N, C-alpha and C positions, 0 to 999 in steps of 0.2 A: 489653703491649698491652691497652688498655682495652676492655672489652666494651661494645658499643653496646646501649642500652636500646630495645627494640622498643615502638612505640606500640600502643595497643589498636586493634582492627579498625575501630571506629567513627571513630577519628581518622585512620587510615591512608587511608581512602576519602575523596576530595574531596567537598565538599558538592554540587558540580555533578553528580557521578556519582549521588549519592543522589537528587537532583532528577530526573535523566533516568530512572533506574530506576523511581522511584515513578510518574512520569507515563506512561512507556511501558507499564508493567504494566497501569495502569488504562485506557490507550488500546487496547492489543492484546487485552485480555480479551474485550470485547464482539464484536470482529471474529471471534475464534476461536469464541466460543460461539454467536453468532447468525447468522454468515455462512458460516464455513468448515465447521463441524460439520453433520451431517445435521439436518433439521428435527425438533423435539421437540414434545410436546404443549404445553409452556409457550411463551408468546409475550411479548415485551417491547415496550411502547409506546415506551420511550425509545430502544431499539435495534431497529427493525424490520428484517426480513430484506431488504427492498427499499430500505432507507434509503441504501445506497451504490450503488444501480444507476445513478443519473445520473453522468455523467463529472465534472460540476462538484463533486459531493459528494466523489468520490474525490480530485480535485485539491485541494479545500479541506482534506480530512483529511491529505493528504500535506504540504500547507503547514503545518498545525498541528504535525505531527511535526518538520518542519524548523525551525520557529521555536523549539520547546521544546528540541530538541537543540542548536541554536546558542546559545541562552541558557544552557543548562547548561554548555556548553564554556567560556564566557567568564565564568562567574559569579564566579570567584575573582579575576579581573582588572578587570572592568567590571561591578560589581554592579548598579547602577541600570538600565543598558540591558538587561542580561541578565534581570533580574527583569521588566522590561516585556515582553520577548520570551516569557517563560514564561506570563504572564497572557494575552498576545495569542494564543499557541498554544492555551491552554485555551479561550478564547472561540471561536476558529476551529473547534476540535473539536466543540463543542456545535452550532455552526452547520452543520457538515457532516452531523451526524445529525439536524438540524432539531429540536434539543431546546430547551426553554424554561427549563432550569435546569442548573447545573453539577453533574455527578456528584461526590459527596463524596470518593470514592477518587481521582478525578483532581485535585480541588482540594488534595489532600494535598501534591502537589509544590509548589504555591504556598506552602503553609505551611512546607515545608522551606527553600525559598529565602528566605522572610521571616525565619525563625529565624537563618539564616546572616548576613543583612544586619544584623539587630539585634545580633548578636554582634560584628561587626567594624566597623560604621560608627557614626557619631554618633547620638545619640538623635533628633535632628531628621530625619536621613535615614531612619532606621528607621520613625519615625512616619509619614513621607510614604509609604513603601512599604506600611505597614499600611493607611493611608487609601486607597491605590489598590486593594487587595484588597477592602476593605469597600465601596468605590464600585462595583466590578464586581458584587458580590453585590446591592447595592441596586438597580442597574439591572435585573438579572434579576427581582428581586422586584416592582419597580414595573411592569415590562413585563407580567407576568402579571396584575397588578391592572388594568392598562389594557385588556387584551384580555378580561377577565372570566373567567380561568381560576382557579378557587378549589378545584380538586380536590386532595384529599390534604393532607398537612401540608407547609408550606413549609420547605425545608431551609436557606434562607439564614440564619435566626437561629442555627442550630447551627454552620453553617460560619463565621459571624462569631465565634462563641465560639472555634473552633479558631484563627482569626487572632489573637485576643487572647492565647490561650495560647502560640502560637508566638512572638509578640513578647515576652511576659514571659520565656520560657525564654532566648531570645537576648539580651535586655537583661540578665538576671541573669548570663549567661556573660560579657558584656562588663564588667559591674561587678566580677565576681570577678577577671577578668584584670587590670583596672586596679588593683584593690586589691592583688593579688599583686605587680604591677610597683612599686607605691608602697612595699610592704614591702621588696622587694629593694633599691630605691633608698635607703631609710632604713638598711637593714643595711649597704650599701656605704658610706654616709656615716659611719655610726658606726664602721665598721672603719677608715676613713681617719683619723677623729678620734682613735681609740684609738692608732693607729700614730704619729700626730704627737705625742700626749702621751707615748708610750713613748720616742720619739726625744728629745723635749725633756727628759724625766727623765734619760736616759742622758747627754745633753750636759751638763746641769747638774751631775749627780753626779760625772761623770768629769772634765770640763774645769774646772769651777769649783773643784773641790778642788785640782787640780794648779796652776791659776793662782794660787790663794790661797797655796799653799806657795811657789811661785816668787816672788810679790810679797814675802812676808815674808823669804825668804832673800836676795833681791836687796837689799832695804832694809837688812838686817843687814850684808851684805857692804859696802854703800856706806858704812855708818857706821864700820866697823872696818878698812877697806882700808889705811889709812895706819898705824894704831896696832897692829893685829893681822893681819898679812898671812896667817898660817896659817889663822886662823879665817875670814877672808874667802875664802880658797881653798876651805876646806871648805864654806862656804855656796854658792859657785858650783858646786861639784861636785853639791851637792844640787839646785840649780836645773837642772843638766844632766840629772840622773836623773829629776827630775819632768817635764821637758820630753819626755824619751824615753817615759816612761810615758803621758803625755798623747797623744803620737803613736800609741802602741800602742793606747790606748783608742779613738781615732778610727778606726784601722784595723779594730778589732774591730767597731765599729758599721757602718762601710762594708761590711765583709765580710758582716755579717748582712743588710744591705739588698740586697747583690748575691749572695746565697746561690744563687739559681736560676741566675744566669749562671756562677758558679763550678762548679756541678754539671754544666753543659753543657760547660764547657771541659775537665773531666776532672781527676783528682787530681794529675796530673803538673805542673800549672801553678805550684804553690807548693812551696817547700821546707819542711823541718821547722820551721825557726825561725819562718817566717811563720805556719804553722798553730798553733804554740804561742802566738804572740802574740795569736791570735784566740780563745783559750780564755776563757770568761766568768769573771769574778771571783767569789769566794765568801768565806765566813767563814774559810777557811784563809789569806786574805790580811790578816787583821786585825793580825797581828804586824808585817807589813811596813808597814801603815798606822800602827801605833804608833811604829815607828822613824822614819818621815817626820815625824810630829808631834814626836817628841823632838828631831829636828834643827831644828825650827822653834821650840823653846823650851818645849814643853808635854809633860810626862811623862804618857804614857797607860799605865795599868795594865789589863791584860786578864785577866779571870777567867772560867774556864769551869766550869760545874757540870753534873752529870748525866753520862750515858754519851755521849761524843762519837761520832757516827755520820754516815754520808753522808746528805745531805738532797736532796730534789728540787731540780733546777737553778733553778727560778723562785723557790723559797723561799730558797735559798742566796744567790742574787744580790740579792734584795730586802733580806734581812737585812744583807748587807754594805754595800749602798748606803745604808741607813739609818744604820748605824754610821759610814760614811765621811762622810756629810753632817753628822751630829751632831758628830763629832770636828773637822771643818773649821770648823763654827760656834764650837766651843769655842776653837780656835786663833785664829780671826780676830776674834771679837766678845766672848767672855766675859771676857777679861782674866785668866783663871785660869792657874795654872802647872801644874795636874795635872787629869787626867780619868780616870774609871773606866768601863770597858766590861765589862759582865756578860752572858755568854751562857749561858743555862740550857737544856740539852737535856732537856725533860720527856717524859713518856710520849706525850702526845697533842698537844703544842704546843712551839713554840720561843719562849722569852721572851728579849728583848734589852733591856738598859737602858744608857743612856749618861748619866752625871751628871758635873757639875763644881761647883766652889765659886766660880765667877766672879760677875759682877754679874747675869747672868741676865735682862737686860731687852732686849737688842738684837734687832732683827728684820731687820736688813739682810740677813743670810744665810739667813733662813728660820727662825731660832730665835725663841724667845719666842712671843707670842700674836698676832703680826701676820700679814700675808698674804703673806709672802715665798714665792718659788717653791720654796725648799728645803723648807719646812714642807708646802706643798701637795704636792710630789712624794713626800715620805715618807708622807703620809697616803694618797695615791693608791695607792702600792705596797702598803700594808697592806690597803686596802679591796679591791683587785683579788684578793688572796689570802684574803679573808674574815677578816681579822685585826682586832685592836683596836689603836688608836694613840692615845697621849696625849703631850702635850708642854706644859711650862709651868714656871714658877719653883718652886723647892723651898721649903718653909716655913722651913728653916734657912738659906736663901741658896743661890745657884747655880741651875742649870737641870737638868731631868731630861727625857729622852726615853725612853719605854717603848713597846714594841710586843710583841704576842703573835700569832704566826702558827700557825694549826692545822696539824698534820701529818697526812698520810693514814695510814691504818692499816697500809698496806704498808711504810711507812718503819720502823716498830718491828719488824714481822714479818721484814723483810729483814735487819735488823741482828742478830737472834738466831741 
């Protein structure tokens, strides 16, 4: 059972609730302090004790609360109308108290709503919302100038600054979310591309090798079927074996792609033989590969140096695929009658070399210096494991493929 990650408190509470709490606290505080509580020596011009005595003032204040609470309730669904209700409720509250300016604490709710709009809506919509708040502040400021009230310091410039700050915070959050979504999309696209390349390499290394052996053996059988029936029969048996191994490789790839489905079906769906056929290949199969090449007319000599030990699965598979592709190219394109495979188990790396004495210039199968898929696939396998890969004609004739794959420190430690 996976444990659910709880969000921080600031993210668990909806923005509409924050808006309602901020505005309600600022709206209820003067009622409690200057109307409900007993009279005190201090007196407020903005909140006079008899300011709510008229029935109309009480009704207007109740309307202000209703407008703000309604706007806060639908802020996450209909942001623009909800924001307009919050501003209208704030203006109605100042009218109920017969004020000529918006109290800064009460205007904080407008800033909270604006920050939320800037975080989830387009820049054009958020700028329109910010302009509405600045327009309301400008109207209050101009109204006092027209009536000649210049007492005290005008709060509108400071409130306008809070509007700008709220918009900047919300817009930054929107940009950060968009950037994160873009990064996730790029990561997903790269993962899909990497998986496609992995499947392409497996298809090329597995199927192309077997198809090449099948083509060579079938051609040899066709040439000697009348003169040497026994040899033709032996060649066709090799074709059959290569075909079965190709089918096994395809099953292995399909099994890897459907691994999640197989886990859901349970272990009883496959028998032992099927599971064995899905085991990945490795350097332990090089001798089998040499026998197949021998049947195709190319003698492959396998030499192992160093202390042979278990390797990580990805390194073992990559090394075998490189050997397989190199031997396949030697059989199909080099024209050589022999090939040498050298596997050197070093302390901190695995070195593999495949060399032949053929013509060493063909690129059709990926050998040589061309841009064949085989050469690209081998280089990609080495690069993914942070290894070094070289391939090219040998000075004395023939072709050489060399790869060095670094081994993790645990490989050597686990073998001792």
